[in-house]
Steps between C-alpha positions, in 0.01 A plus 500: 500500500576171672320368802801588714469874428793510256498633148752491215576773247709431189642831377684620189659845523617686190699820456853581612502234773822306445837622626335735752481271806136417432536132593699565818261772613201278424656219706569731794153657490325162477705363790417807708130437436525127565404416139635179342596443137770589252614761247713471186609684187366385164694501171251754353589766761204445730507385861280208604394446862271279706361618834321270747360589836209677669290688246577849640875439495496353151289796377754737660778328307309527173451871565866537592594356159355808330790704642759240594856595575588871505693483170234301312260640242195274497283514188257217568410241762305195382361288785316168503359343815549128546450235764786503757774248427659478846794738444719546810744786544583750227784458258659655192518248219759516224 
């Protein structure tokens, strides 16, 4: 965790997570929690996301990824913690 109380989680989510509003719901949930970062689909069918913010809020987003959007079927969530990179806002990348 950085000296400013922020942490960064880099997450890969696998399962039936594309075409089920996973990215949009991730964006909305992160914004509601005040977490910065981004989310995008990968060519291999996974979703990749980065969450930056206060540790408790980032942890809540990582936990949220295990369920995701209501129509998603999550099989696995792989998370790596990194030094914050100064993300601001939360966006869906294409």
